[in-house]
C-alpha positions as CSV (number, residue, x, y, z in Angstrom):
1,M,9.5,-5.0,-17.6
2,T,10.0,-4.2,-13.9
3,K,7.3,-2.2,-12.1
4,M,7.1,-0.6,-8.7
5,V,3.8,-1.1,-6.8
6,M,3.4,1.6,-4.1
7,I,0.8,0.8,-1.5
8,T,-0.3,3.5,1.0
9,Y,-2.5,2.5,3.9
10,N,-3.7,3.4,7.3
11,E,-1.3,2.0,9.9
12,A,-4.2,0.4,11.7
13,I,-4.6,-2.2,9.0
14,D,-0.9,-3.1,8.7
15,L,-1.6,-6.8,9.6
16,E,-4.3,-7.1,7.0
17,V,-2.1,-5.6,4.3
18,T,0.8,-7.8,5.2
19,E,-1.5,-10.9,5.1
20,V,-2.8,-9.9,1.6
21,L,0.7,-9.5,0.3
22,N,1.7,-12.9,1.6
23,S,-1.3,-14.5,0.0
24,C,-0.4,-12.8,-3.3
25,G,3.1,-14.2,-3.2
26,V,4.9,-11.0,-2.5
27,K,8.1,-11.9,-0.8
28,N,10.1,-8.7,-1.0
29,Y,9.2,-5.2,-0.1
30,T,10.3,-2.0,1.5
31,K,8.2,-0.5,4.3
32,V,8.1,3.1,5.4
33,T,6.2,3.6,8.6
34,A,4.6,6.5,10.3
35,V,4.1,8.8,7.3
36,F,1.5,11.6,7.2
37,G,-1.0,12.4,4.5
38,K,-4.4,13.5,3.5
39,G,-6.8,11.7,1.2
40,E,-10.2,12.4,-0.2
41,T,-11.7,9.2,1.1
42,S,-9.3,8.3,3.9
43,G,-9.1,11.7,5.6
44,T,-6.2,13.5,7.2
45,H,-3.6,11.7,9.2
46,L,-1.0,13.9,10.8
47,G,-0.3,11.9,14.0
48,N,-1.5,14.7,16.3
49,D,-4.5,15.3,18.6
50,I,-6.4,17.2,15.9
51,W,-5.6,14.8,13.0
52,P,-4.8,11.5,14.7
53,G,-3.4,8.4,12.8
54,R,-0.6,7.8,10.5
55,N,0.0,5.9,7.3
56,N,2.5,3.3,6.1
57,I,3.9,2.9,2.6
58,L,5.1,-0.4,1.0
59,Y,7.2,-0.4,-2.1
60,V,7.2,-3.7,-4.1
61,A,9.6,-4.0,-7.1
62,C,8.4,-6.8,-9.3
63,D,7.6,-8.0,-12.8
64,E,4.5,-6.9,-14.6
65,K,2.6,-10.1,-13.8
66,Q,3.2,-9.8,-10.1
67,A,2.3,-6.1,-10.2
68,K,-1.1,-7.0,-11.7
69,Q,-1.7,-9.7,-9.1
70,T,-0.8,-7.4,-6.3
71,I,-3.1,-4.7,-7.6
72,S,-5.9,-7.2,-7.8
73,C,-5.3,-8.3,-4.2
74,I,-5.4,-4.7,-3.0
75,K,-8.6,-4.1,-4.8
76,E,-10.2,-7.0,-3.0
77,L,-8.9,-5.7,0.3
78,R,-10.4,-2.3,-0.4
79,K,-13.8,-3.9,-1.0
80,K,-13.6,-5.7,2.3
81,L,-12.3,-2.7,4.4
82,G,-14.3,0.1,2.8
83,R,-13.1,3.5,4.0
84,E,-10.3,2.2,6.1
85,G,-7.8,3.6,3.6
86,V,-5.6,1.5,1.3
87,K,-4.5,2.4,-2.2
88,A,-2.0,1.0,-4.7
89,F,-0.2,2.6,-7.6
90,V,1.9,1.0,-10.3
91,L,4.9,3.0,-11.5
92,P,7.4,2.1,-14.2
93,I,11.0,1.4,-13.2
94,E,13.3,2.9,-15.8
95,E,16.5,1.6,-14.4
96,L,17.3,-1.1,-11.8
97,T,20.8,-1.5,-10.4
């Protein structure tokens, strides 16, 4: 079954996230840069003087095994970075064309 792993993270740690994905064997992804958001632990990022910073989102379509591996790698990165702001979600893909 195909899954979609969605990884949201502070743009300041883009290199770290990319390195983790490479080490996990993720070869294909879609990146959306400069997105805004607010998280309970990561704070507010609106890209302005009051709420500086932005987020990036990576979408990884993969099989279930790769999804579990990717989530495991992101969990390890979260332990290392603390409050820096990285989260991953696994979503089912109902149709792939």
